N, C-alpha and C positions, 0 to 999 in steps of 0.2 A: 504493500499499500504506500509506504514511504517512498519506495523507488518510483512508483507511478506518479506521485505528486511532484517529485524532483524532475521527472521527464517532462511533465506538463509545464512546469515553471521554466525549464530550459527552452521549450518550444515557444512559449510566450515571450521569453527574452529575445529569442532570434527574430520574432515578428516585430517587436518594438525597435530592435536594432536596425532592421531593414527600413522601417517607417521613418526612423530618425535620420538615416542616411539619405532617404529620398527627400525629406524636407530640407535637409542641409544642402543637397545638390540643387533643389529648386531655388532656395534662397541665394545660393552662389550664382546661379544662372541669371536671376533677376537683377542681383547686384552687379553682375558683369555687364548687363545691358545698360544700366544707369551710369556705370563707370565709363563705358564706351561713349555714351551720349555726352557725358560731361567732358571727356577728353576731346571729342569732336568739336564741341562748343568752344573750348579753350583754344584749340588750333585755329578755328575759324576767326575768333577774336584777335589772336596774335597776327594772323594773316592780314586782317583789316588794318590793325595798328601799324604794321610794318609798311603797308602800301596805301596808307590813307591819302596821301597827296596825289599819287597816281590815279587812284579811284575817283577822287574828287575832281581832278582835271578832266577825266573821261566823262563824268556825269555832267559837268558844266558845259563842256564842248558839245555833247549831245543835245542838251537842252537848248543851247544857243542856236545850233544848226536847225533844230525842230522849230524853234520860234521864227526863224527867218523863213523857213518853208511854209509855215502856217500863215504868216502874214501876206505871202504872195499867192496863197491858194484862195480859190473862191469858196464862199460858205456853201455848205451842203445842207439839203433839206430832205426829209423823208416822209413817206406816207404808207399806210397799211390797208390791205384789202383782205377781209376775213371771208372765207368761203367754206361751204359744206359740200363735199363731193359725194356723188352717188354712182352706183354701177361700175365700181372699180376704176373710175376716171382719174383718180389722184395720180397715178403713175404718168399718165399722159400730161397732166397739168404740170408735174415736176419737170418733165422732159421739156415742155414748152418754155418754162421759166428759165431753165438752164440754157436753152437755145438763145433766148433774148439776152441773157447775161453774157454769153459768148460773143454775141454781135457787138455788145458794148465794149468788151475787152479788145476785140479786133478792130474797133473803130469803124464798123460798117454803118456809118451815119445815114447814107442814102437808103439803105435797105430798112433800117429802123424807122425812118421817116415814112417810107412806103407802107410798112406793116401797120403802124399805128395812126396813119393818116395825119401826121403832124409835119411841121416845117423842119428843115435840116438843123436850124439853130436849136429848136426844141429837142430834136433827137441827139444833138451833140451834148446837150445839158444832162442827159441820162448817164448815170455813173454806175449803177448796180441794180440787179434784180435778184432777190433771194426769196426762198420759200421754206417754211418750217412748219411741222405739225404742232397743233395745240395739244400737248400730251394730257390725256384724261384717262385715269384708271377705269372709269366706268365704260369707256369704249371697248376695252379689253374684255371686261366682264360680260357686257351685252353681246359682243360678237361671239364670245365662247358659248353663251346661252343659246344663241341662234344656231350654232354649230351642233349643240347637243340635240336640238329639236329636229335637225335636218338629217342626222345620220342614225344608224342603229346602235343599240347599247353595246354591242361587241366592239365596234370601232371606237366608241367613247372610252371604254376601259383601256384601250391600247394608246390613247392620246390624252395624257393628263393636262391639267390647267397649266402646270409649270412649263410643259413642252410648248403648249400653245402660246404662252406669254413670250417665251424665248423666240418663237417664230414670228411674233407680231412685229411688223415693220412700220416705218413712218407713213407708208402708203395706206395702212389700215385704219389710221385715225380719221375721225369724221371731219374735224375742223382744221383748216390750214391757214397760216398767216403769210401773205405775200407782201414783201416790203420793197419799195422802189426808192432809190436815192437819186437826187438830181441837184444841179446847181440853180435850178429855177424852182420856185415854190408854188407855181400855178399850172404845172403841166400834168399833174397826176390824174385829174378828172377825165383826161382824154385817153387814158390807158386801159381802164377797167373793162370797158365794153369789148375791146379787141381781145384781151386776155380770156374773158369768159366765152366769147363767140367762138374762139378756136376750139373749145371743148364742146359746147352745146350744139354746134353745127356738124359735129361728127356723126355720120350716118350710123355707125355701129352703136354708139351710145344712145342715139335717138330711137333705134329699133328696140334696144333693151328697155328704154323708158316706156315705149308704147306697150310692149308685152307685159311689163311689170304692172303698169297702171290698169291694163285690161283685167289682169288676174286679181288686183286689189279691188277693182269695182265689182267684179263677180262675187268675190268673197264678202264684200260689203253688203251687196244685195241679198245674198244668201243668209247672212247673219241677221239682217233686218227682217227678213221673212220668218225666220225661226223665232225671233224675238216677238214678232206679231202673234205667232201661234201660241207662244207661252202666255202672252197677255190674254188671248182668248180662253186658254185653259183657266187662268186666274178668274176670269169672269164667270166661267162655268162653276168653279168651286164656290165662288161667292153666292151664285144663284142657288146652289144646293144648300148652303148654310142658311140662307134666308128662307128657303122652302121648309127646311126642317124646324127652324125656329117658329115659323108660322103655324105649322100643323102640330108642333109639340110632339106628344107621345102617340098621336093617332097614326104616325107612320107616313111615308111618301112612296112614290113609285121608284125613287132613286134611293137605294139603301147602301150606305157605306159604314164600315166599322170605324169608330172614333180614332183608334190608333192608326189604322190603315190610311185614313184620310189625312191625319197629321203628317204621317211619313210622306205621303204623296205631295202634300203642300210644301213640305221642307225640301224635297227633291226638286220640285218645280222652282222654288225660291233659289236654290243653288244653281240650277240651270240658267235662270235669268241673270244672276250675277256673273256667271261664266261667260254668257253671250255678251253682256254689257262690256266686260273686261276685254274680250276679243275684239269687239266692235271699236272700242277706244284705241286699241293697238293698231288696227287697220286704218282708222281715221288719221292716226299720227303718221303712219307710213305713207299714206296717200299725200299728206301735206309735205313731208320731207322729200318724197320721190316724185313729186310732180314736175321737177326739173332735174336735169343732169347735174347742174351745179347751182346750189342755193347761195345767194349773196347775203351774208350776215351783216357785213359792214362795208360800204364802199370806200374808195380812196377819198381822203379829205380834200375839199376844193383847194385849200391852202395847206401846204406841207409844214411840218414842224422843223425847226432848226436842229441839226444834229450837233450836240455838245456832250462833253463828258470826259472823264479821265482817259478812257480807252481810245477816244477819237482824237485826243490832244497830241499833236506831233511832237511837242516839246517833251512831254512825258515818255512817249514811245521811243524817241531817239535817245533820250537820257538813259533809259533802262537798257536799250540796246548797246549803247557805247559802254555802259557799266559792265554788262555781262561779257562783252567782247574783251574788255580789259582784264576782267577776272580770269577768263579763259586763257588770255595771252600770258598772264603772270603764272598761272598754274602749269602752263606748258614749259615756261622757263625753269620753274622749280623741278619739274619732272626731268628736264634735260640735264640739270645739275646733278640730280640724284643718279641718273644713268651714267654720267661721267665718273662719279665717285664709286659706283657699283662695279665698273670695269676695273678700277684700280684695286 
């Protein structure tokens, strides 16, 4: 018995020893990370201290050059067009915006003027076309729900929400923000009609719109007829109840058990709710999909002036010169280290 107790104590001692070593190793590991970070911080501060004059000169030169460039540049203005795309037309919209932006980069002024039906001076003022999705988590959820309703359960099991979310691209979001930059603040209202027309006049998208709206109208009519029938049944139940109340215990030609009648009325009530919900969904779809592209917000007639730290040439060039000087000084240190390493 005493031998067995000693053996158990020895086992427990071994377990506590292993746990203690594990905790000590973890503490040493965490401590090593903090020591490394502190060492890196000290080296960085020493580097800045040793090269403060050179870094300061680079920063001032960059800021000065940026200021000169900015004073000689024309002010830029921006405006935004918010659209909701249907029938998978977002990909074509992105392609068109990239095309317009490439024309700006290549300075194809006459072609831009022809496309947007503006003067060459106005076309020359255009500086950038960009488009980005308005990222909304609800878009992912609703699209996934639509997928669940359109495929069989076996397919759903093999395609999780996480996989679907990873495969969700910028083209799958519903709303997109088109931004145009120009040196003129009054050219934007001439652009939106052309941008939208390039999509909505596409025969393929128009055919999809027609077919989709035909199906939605058919579904809407069917739901309304079913809803009318449920309303008729409600009226029948009301007439039965009134007849029974009128005759009391004398009985009527229509006999229904109390429980059976309550169950039937409850089922009819659930059916009515379901039909109303489906009708609401169809009505929303009809509203959203009545056009290939729905305009949520047009370009503003007068654009806003583009300002800010990221657009400031002085800040941009000051940081660029500073980073370039740091890179140059680090390369010099590396070169000296390699020379001493050879020796």
